[in-house]
C-alpha distance (Angstrom), angle and dihedral (degrees) to the residues before:
residue distance angle dihedral
S1 . . .
L2 3.80 . .
I3 3.82 91.3 .
V4 3.79 91.1 50.4
I5 3.79 91.2 52.3
M6 3.79 93.8 46.8
L7 3.83 92.4 49.8
G8 3.80 92.2 46.6
I9 3.82 94.2 -124.9
E10 3.79 117.3 148.4
E11 3.77 114.1 -122.2
K12 3.82 94.0 -122.5
N13 3.80 90.9 53.9
F14 3.81 90.9 46.3
L15 3.79 90.9 52.9
L16 3.81 92.6 45.8
Y17 3.81 93.6 49.5
S18 3.85 91.5 45.0
L19 3.80 90.4 51.8
A20 3.81 91.9 50.2
F21 3.83 91.0 46.5
Y22 3.83 95.1 50.7
L23 3.82 91.3 43.8
G24 3.80 87.7 55.6
V25 3.79 91.0 48.3
L26 3.82 91.1 52.2
L27 3.78 93.1 45.9
S28 3.81 91.3 50.1
L29 3.80 90.5 60.4
D30 3.80 91.3 68.1
K31 3.80 107.8 80.3
R32 3.81 95.1 -152.5
I33 3.80 94.3 52.9
Y34 3.80 90.0 43.8
A35 3.80 90.8 53.3
V36 3.80 92.2 50.6
A37 3.85 93.9 44.6
T38 3.81 93.0 50.5
S39 3.80 96.7 46.3
G40 3.80 121.5 112.3
V41 3.78 90.7 -113.1
A42 3.77 91.4 58.3
Y43 3.81 91.7 50.1
A44 3.79 92.3 49.1
L45 3.79 91.3 48.2
S46 3.81 91.4 48.6
V47 3.78 93.3 50.8
T48 3.79 92.3 46.3
L49 3.79 92.7 49.3
F50 3.78 91.3 46.2
F51 3.79 93.2 56.5
L52 3.80 92.7 43.0
L53 3.81 93.1 49.9
A54 3.83 93.7 40.8
T55 3.77 89.1 63.6
H56 3.79 88.4 63.9
W57 3.79 95.1 48.5
N58 3.78 118.7 117.4
F59 3.82 103.0 -128.0
S60 3.78 95.1 175.9
G61 3.82 92.2 78.8
G62 3.75 113.5 -140.5
G63 3.77 114.4 -173.6
K64 3.79 125.1 154.0
N65 3.77 92.5 -97.2
R66 3.77 97.6 45.8
């Protein structure tokens, strides 16, 4: 908890990021899933989806305190 406070990370974000990280660790243990995830098609799909979804991102911020 002290590390989270010092880094300025909200607890809900810390838990969400930890969950995603550990899910990735578990999925990487399966060789078949790892092979599909590291294929060229998966990388191309990831980059394409990133650019498509980034166009819908709200870059102006907008939290309660801003």
